[in-house]
N, C-alpha and C positions, 0 to 999 in steps of 0.2 A: 443632502442628505447625513443623518443620524449616523453616533457613533452606533460598535455593534461588539456587545458586552455576553461574555459565554467564559460559565465557568463550564468548567472541565473538571472538575472534582466528582458532579453530581454520577451517580450510578448509570450503568442504562448505554449500550454500546448499539446500536441497529445491523441490522443482514448493509454486510456491501455487495450484495447478487445481485440488486437491482443494477448497479454498475459495473463490479463483476464478473458477474454472469450466470446462467447455472450452472456450469466446470465451477464456481467458486465454493460448489455446497459439500462435502463429500461424506461418507455417509451420516448425513441429514443433516451434518455438524457446519455452521457457517464460517470458511475461513480465512475469511476474511471480516472487518468489521470495521462499523462506522461513529467518528461522535461528529457532526459537521454544525466547522463553524463560523460560516459565512456560505451564500451561494447570492450573490449578486450578478451570474451568469445573466438574467435578464434584464436588465439595465445596463449593457456593454459590458459588465465587468468582471470576477476571476470568485475560482471557491477555494475557500477551504474542508479541512481536517485532516480529526487527528483516525490513522492509520491502526490497527491492528492486523497482525495475521499473526494464526493459532495452528503451527502444521500442526499433523497426529505424532503422537510418539514414534521414535523412530525414522518421522521419514520426515519427508521437503516437499516445502513449497512451491514452484514455478512459475513462476510469471513471467508474460512478454508481451511487449507492450510500442504504441508509438504513439508520441508526444503530438495529439490536438494543439497545445498552448503550450508559451512556457512551463517549467513544469519545477520546483524546488520542494526537494526534498531534508528533509533535517532530521538524524537522529536521535529520541529520544529515550530507546530501550530497546533491545538484544540487538538484532542485527543482520546483514545475511553473511553467507557462507560461500562454500566452493559446493561442489556435486558431495563428496561428501562427505558436507557435514561442518568443514572446519573455518570456526566464523572468520570473515574476512571484514567487514561494517560494525560498527560502533559505536554505541551512544556518541554524541556528538558529528559526526558523520556528513556533508552535505551535500547536496547535485543540486547538477542542475538540467533540466531536456531540455534545448531549445524546441519550440516545433515543427516537427517531420521527426527528428530525432528514435531510431530503433532503438527499445535499450530492454532487458533484465536485469535477472535474482529469481536467485535461491532463497529462504527461507527456513532456515533447521528448527529453531528458540522462537517465543513467544515473542513478539516485536510491538513496537510503536515507536511510528513517525510523523510529523507536521507534514504536511502535505499541502504545496498551497499551487494554485494556474492561476495564467492570468486569463483564460476561457474556461474551451471545456477543457476536462479529464481526457485521461488516457485511449486511445481507440487496445480496447484490450483483447489481442495475439491468441493465446496462450495460458488458463492458468490447470494448471495438474496439479499430483498430487503424487511424489515420486521415489522407491526409493533411496536410500547411499548407497555411491558408490564403498566399496570397497579402500581401504587404505592400501596401501603398499606396507 
């Protein structure tokens, strides 16, 4: 097999709704966008993409999923937060979700992550937009 080379500097993100489902569209806008880097699932390999999440102003994106294969996530920009929108995840953070692992995230600011699956991408159980919880 030849090496796969992709430049991520080229413009154009694709819709994430084919993977994340119809609920990843809010008021006509894609909450999740992708730049596919490689997809070798047909050859028994994995799937890698850049994931951009763009929450509506003042809102949170909530994602609940189950890993269908080993999932590696490396935050490049932004990061996850709590229900009040306080940032908890930061650029440089890494997460490994083993196959079968339920996991979730709240995203309160535009974020970009490198996501690499050993096989199939997550089963998205829920994705939606929430109001931030009040802080004390």
